[in-house]
N, C-alpha and C positions, 0 to 999 in steps of 0.2 A: 504494500500500500504506500502510495507516494505521500510524503510529508511536505506540505507547502510552508516554506519559511520566508518571511519578508526580508527583502534585501535592504542594505544601507542602514541596518540597525546599529546605532552608535556603540552600544555595549558589545555586540558581537564583533564589529570591526576593530574596536579597541582590544578585545581579547585576541583577535587574530594577529594584530600588529605586535602584541606583547610577547608572542612566541618568538619573534625575532630578538626581543630583549633577552629572553631566556636562553636561546640556543646559540646566539652569536658569540658568546664567550668561548665556545668551542672553536669557532673559526679563528678567533684572534689568539687565544692562549695556546691552544693545541696545534692548530694548523699553521699559524703565522709567526707567533712570537716566542713564548717561553719554551715550548717543547722542542722545536728545531734547534734552538740555541743550546739547550740542555743536552739534547741528543748528540750534537756536534762535539760539545765539551767532553761528554762521556766516552766518545768513540775515538778521539784523537790518539791518545795513548802512545805507546812505543812501537806500534805495528804499522805506522804509516796510514792509519785510518782503516785498516783491514779488521773486520770483525768476524766472529763465528756465529752463524745463525743456524741452530740445530745441527752443527757440524759442518756447515757449508761456509767456507771462507770467502768473503766478498767485501768490496769497498763499502764503507758505511753509508755514504751519500747515495750510492747506487742502490743499496738495499732499501733505503728510505723511499726512493722513487718507485722501486718495484713493489714495496709494501702497499703504497697508495694505489698502484695499478691493480693489484690483486683485490683490494677492498672495493674499488669502483667497478670492476668487472663483476664482482659478486652481487652488488646491489643492482647493477644493470640486468643481470640474469633474474634476480628475484622480483624486480618491479612488476612484470606482467602478472605473476601469480598474486602478488599482494594487492594490486589494484583491482584485479578481478574479484577477489574476495570482498574488497571494500565496496565496489560498485554493485555487485550482485547481492551482498548481504546488508548493505546500508550501515556499515560499521567503520566508516573512515576514521573517526576519532580513536577507536580502539587500537588500530594499527599505528596511527601517529603516536599514541601514548606508548605502545610497546617499543617502538624504535627509539623514542626519547629516553625511556628508562634503560634500554640496552646501552645507548651511547653514553649517557650520564654515568652509569655504573662502571663502564670501562674507563672513563676519565678518572673516577675515584680510584680504580685499581692501579692506575699509573703512579699513584703515590708510592708504590713499592718498586718503582723502576730503578734498579741499580745494575752494576756489572754482573752480579750474580743472577739476576732475573731478566737478563737482556732479551733472550729469545721469546719468553712468555710475554714480556712487556711490549715487544714489537707486535705480537699478535693482538694484544689489548688495544694498541694504537690502531690496528686495522679494524677491530670491532667497533671502536669509537667512531671511525669514519663511516662504517656501514650504518650505525645507529643514527648518526647525524643525517646522512643522505637519505635513509629510509623514511625518516620522519618528515623531511622536506618534501618528498613526493606528495604526501597527503596534505601537508600544510599549504603548498602552492595550489593544490586542486580546490581548496576552499575559496580562492579569490573570486572566480566568476560566479560562485554560488551565493556569496554573502553581499556582493556589491554590484551595482550597475556599471556599464562600460565607462561612463564619464568619470567614475571614481577610481578606475584601475591605476592610472599613472600616479595620482596623488597618494592612494592607499599603499601601493607598492613602495613608493619612496619613503612614506612614513614608517613602514615596517623596517626597512633597511636602516633608516636614521635612528630609530629606537635601538636597533641592534648595535649600531656603532657606539651609541652613548653608553649602553649597558656594559658592553665589552671593554670600553675605555675605563670605566669605573673599576672593574675587576682587575684589569691590567695594571692600573695605578696601585692598587692594593698589593698585587703580586710584585710590582717593581719596588715598592717600599720594603717588602720582605727580602728581596734579592740584594738591595743596596744597603739596608740597615738591619741585618739579621741579629746583631748584638743587642739591639733594643729589646727584642723579645727573648733574648738568651739563647739564640741558635748558634752553634759552633760548626755544625756540619755544613759545608759549602753547597752541597747538592740538595739539602733539605728544603730551603725556601722554594725552589722550583717545584719540587714534588708536592709541597703543600698547595701550591697554586693549581696543580692538576686536580687535587682533591676539592679545592674550592670551586673549580670549574664545574665538576660533576654535581656538586651540591647546589650551585647557582642554577644550573640548567634544570635539574630535577625540581627544585623548589619553586622557581618562578613560572615554570610551565603549568603549575597547578591552576593558576589564574585563567590561562587560556583554555584548559580542559574543562574548567567549571562553566564557561559560557559559550564555547563553540558547540554548535549542534552536532549530534552524532553523524548525521548525513543530511545536509540541507535539502537535497532533492529526494531523499528517501531511498528505499530499495528500488532498483531499476525494474520497471514494469515488464511483465511477461518473461522474466528470466528465472524460471524455477530450477533449471539445470544447475546442480551443485558441483559439477566436475570442474572445480576451480582452476586446476593446473591447465587443463585443456582450454577452458574458456579464457584464461588470462592471455594465452598466446593467440587465441582466435581474435580477441579484442584488439590485440596489438596488430595483427594482420589486417583487421578491419580498418583501423586507423590508417595504416600504411596504404591500403587501397583507396581510402577516401582522399588521400593527398592528391590523387590524379585530378579530382574535381575541385581542389582547393589550391590553385597555383600560387597564391601569395603565401599561404601557410607553408607550402613545400619549399619555396625559395627562402623564406625566413629561416626555416629549420636547417637548411643547408648552410646558410650564412652563420647561424648561431652555433652549429656544430664546430665550425672551424675557428671563428674568432673567440668563442668561449673556451675552446681548447687551450688557446694561448693565455687568456685572462686567468683562468683557474690554475694553470701550471705556474704562472708567475707568482700568484698568491701563495701557493704551497712551497715554492722553492726559493723565494726571495731572501728570506732570512738565512737559509743555508748558504746561498750564494755570497751574501755579505760577510758571513763568518768565515767561509772557507777560502773564497777568492780574494777578498779584500782584508781579511784578518781584523775586522772591526770588533771592538770589545762588546760584551753582552749589553752593557748599559747603553751604549750608543745605538745598538740595533733596536732595543726596546723603546728608546726615546723616539727613534724614527717611526716606529710603528704607531706610537701614540699620535704623532703628527699626521700620519696617513689616515688614521681613524677620524681625527677631528676634521680634516679637509674633506673626507668622504661624506660626511653628513651634509655639508653644503653642496657637494657634487651631486648627490642623489636628487635633491630638490631642484638644482639648476637644470639637470637634464629633463626632469619632469616638466619644468617651465619651458625649456627649449623645444620639447616635443609638441607643446601647444602652439608654438610659433612656426616651426618649420616642418612638423610632422614627425612621427616616430622613426620612420626610416632614415630621414636625413640626420636626425639627432644621433642615431646609432652610427651612421657613417662618420660623423664628426668624432664621436667617441673612439671608434676603431682606428681612425687616422691618427689620433693622439697615441693610441697603443702601439701603432707601427713606429712612431717616433720614439716612444719609450724603449722599445726593443732594440732599435738601432743604437740609442744612447747607452743602453745597458752593456752592449758588446764592447764599447770603448771606455766605459767607466773604470777609473783606476784609483781614485781617491775617495776618502770618506765624504768630503764636501760634495763631490759630484753625485755620490750615492744618495745623499740627503735631498738634493735638488730633484733627482729622479723620483725619489719616494714621494715628494710633495705632488708631483704631476700624477703619479700612480693614484694617490688618494683622490685627486680631483676627478678622475674618470672611473675609478673602481666601483663606487656605489652607483653612479649613473648608468653604467652599462649593465649592471646586474638587475637593478630595479626596472629599467626600461625594457630589458629583454623579457622579463616576466610579464609585465603589463602588455607589451606588444603581442606576445603569444596569446594572452587572454583575449585581446581584442579580435584576433584572427580566428578564434574558435567558432565553429558553427553552433547553433543552438542544440544542446544535448544535456542529458542527465548524467552522462558518463564522463564527467570532468576528470576523475581520477585516471581513467584509461588514457585520455589525451595528455594529461600531465605525466603519466608514466612514460609515454613516448617522448615527451620533452625531457624527462629526467634521464631516460636511456641515452638520448643524444648528448646530454650533459655529461653523464658518467662514462660512457664509452669514449667520448671525446677527451675527457680528462684522463682516462686510463691510457689512451694512446699518447696524450701529451706528456704525461709523466714517464711512460715507457720510452718515448722518443728522447726525452731529456736525459733519462738515466742511461739508455743505450749509447747515445752520442757521447756522453761523458766517459762511459766505459771504453768506447772504441777510440776516442781521440784524447782521453786523459785530462779533459778540462771542462768545467761547467760553462765556461765562456762560449765554447763552441756550440753548446746545447741551445744557446739563445738564438742562434741562426735558424734552428728548426722552428722555434716559436714564431719568428718573423714570417716564415712561409705560411703558417697557419693564419696569421692575421691578414695577410695579403689575399689569400683565397677567400676568407670570410668577407672581406671588403668587396671583392669582385661580385660575390653573390648578392650582397646588399644593394649594389648598384643596379641589379636586375629587377629590383622591386620599384617600379616606376609609379608610385602613388604616394600622395601626401597623407591621405586619411586612411587609416586601417580600421576596418570594421568586420564583424562576422559576415561570412559570405552567404551561407544558406543553412537552413535547419537540417538536422539529421532525421531521416525518415526510417 
């Protein structure tokens, strides 16, 4: 039976945005800031950065890239199954909650990350990535269900901005622990970082309760006429159906191709930037964390700026401008050699990071046809995201392994941005709107 849920309810939209506040601490503390720096410090050692992962000797930074690749391929494979269960059973929030708890618990488990627990901790790092990515599939799928199209850009930007603010608060607390451990009587140099992992998990788990309290279980209810409970089969059938529908949705198809490539570059930069600054430029931990704070602060304004820009020039052209800036960032990163150059580059990254993410999500929502199966469509979107990111991190790690330098890996990312830009130029329309209803 279909549940009719009113759109643009302020309480529901606030709860939806607040999940960004809850989960973005993972993106900053684990993905971008404290964890990569701690990981690099822990693995430098006397073996030239070579570590043993369950008996396999491998360069630590290459293992880091491959671990992310494995996590994202896993969630890409699981997405069709999960979204079929959510769409057919009307329990989107249940699965969003499950992955939230999985990811937050794994973050808490990283508190025990030491040389003695290295292999298990890398697995926990992968589980945290799977939990974060899995919950985002269902979180994103709520957007077209709780709001009307005219609210997509603003609401998406508001969510990302809340996430940046919340993650900055926790990063500042973590930074205080790292810089002044003696104030709270900590003598172990690695303990402050591990406490920040624990706080990340607790923050994510705790603040998500507000979102779960007010988000509907499934705004569109259980899909009508879908009594077949063969979830695994149905999940891949739904994915195939979405793929076939793209033939009749040319703008959506072109956007997804563009998104696949430029997002591959954006996400890989976000995951590997700190490790690059630490390994290639030998920047101290405090400098890297301070730079990340600057990025987060600038990203808040960037998200709103690109939402405003899309209203002036259209979603497509706003994304074109953002990706052009990313091309410049990639070229600059290849030649960067000093800390000051890295800081300037980081400032520019912050200016476009939030904008391209929030605008991509809202643009995709505008292009969707009328349907009750939003989770299936966002599963396809997430698969493009995760497979692209898996290929991006794989290319980054393999290029470093083959050529011996992370700097050469940047050139691979440049190719991804250029291809994405080419596909964006094929979308010759200023206004993006749903094309036709699904029958």
